[in-house]
N, C-alpha and C positions, 0 to 999 in steps of 0.2 A: 664497500657500501656499509654504512652504519646500520645498526638495528632499527633506529628511528626511520631512516630512509627506506629500509626494507619494508617496514610496516606501512609507510605512506604509499609506497609503490603497490603493495598488495591491495590496499584499500582502493586505490585508483583502478587497478585491474578488475577487481570484483564489481566496482561501480559500472564500468563499461560492459562487462559480461551480463550483469543484471539488466542493464538498459537494453541490450540486444535481445535478451529473452523476453522482456516485457514488450518491446516493439513487435516481436513476432507473435506473441500472444494476442496483443491488441489487434494486429492485422488479421489474424485468424478468426477473431471474434467480431470483426467489423467495428472495432472501437478505436478511439484515439488513445495513444499511450498514456496520457495523464488521466484518462477515465479510470484506469486501473487503480490509481491512487484512491480515488473516491470510493470505488467499489470495495477495495481492500479495507478501508476504514469502516465502512458499513458492515462488512463481513466480520471483522475482528471486534469492533466496539459494540455491535448490535445497533438497534434503531438509533438514528442520529438526527439531530436538528441540522438545518443548513449552517447555523452558526458554528456548531461543533465541527462540521466538515470543512468550513472555511479555515478554522483555526488549525486543524490537523493537516490540511493539504497545502495551505498557503495561498489558496485561491481568494480573490476578492469576491465579496458577496454578490456583486452585480454579475460578474463572470460566471460564478457558480450557479446562479439562478437559471441561466440559459442551458448550461450543461445538464443540470438536474432535470429540467423539463424534457430535454432530448432523451436522457437515460430512462425517464419514466415512460415516455412515448414508445421507446423501443423495448420496453418490458424488462429492463435491467433492475429497476427499483420500484418499490411500491410506496405510496404516500398515504400516511395516516394523519388525517386532520383532527386536531384536538376538538373535543366537544365543547369545551368552555370558551375557546378562543379560535374561531374559524381561520384566523390568519396564521396560527401556529400549527406546525406539522412536523412529523418525523418521517425519515426515509428508511425503508427496510429492504433487506435482500429479497430477491425474487427467485423463482426456480431456475432462472437463467444462470444463476451463479454456478450451477452444476456444469454448464458449458465451459466456464473458465477453469473449474477444477479439473475437467477432463483434458483441457489443453495444457494445463500446468502439470499433468501427471508425470511426464518424464522428469521434470525438475524434482518433484516430490520423491520419485523413485530413487533418483541418484542421491538426493540429500539423505534419504532413509538409509541407503547403503553406506554412505559415509558415517552417519551417526552410529550404525552398528559396529563400525570398525574402531570407534573411539571408546575409551574407558569412560566410566561414569564421571571420574574427575576431569578428564579431557572435555567431555560434553559440557560439564558445568563451567569450565574455563572458557570455552568457546561462547556459550550463551552469555556469560557475564561480560566478556569482551565485546560482543556484538551489541548488547544492551547499552554498555558504556559508550560505544561508538555512536549509537543512535542518539544518545543524550548529548554528546559532543556536537554532532551534526546539527541537532535542533538548536542548541545554544549558539553555534556559529551562524546559522541562518538568521537568527534574530539580530545578531550583531551586524551582519551584512545588510539586512533590510532597514536598519535604523540610520 
């Protein structure tokens, strides 16, 4: 096996394992697995417009509208309507995000243990590699979609 093939195989393996974890988290929280993408973007990026969420998650705006209405009804997100333009709004994280953090706690605990085993240089390399992989995946998804 070449180093290139080994890297591709490792990426494929982690993609599957992360999907399994996210499916289990979603099921435990009573969510759809792709809802986690929306909630993660809101959690990491802060208050988001629906346009920002559509861009970051790949959802079409029409599809996203229904999903966001359901997530708001279920108390996962809050909606802040702009005072100057009542049609404009941002979505914010609610206290229910603590439920997700609790469900993800085993993953966070194991990731922290791994991080502690790595040297500072190794952690920096892993972070850089994962960030570069995310950039590559985003660019590839744009090519596939066009």
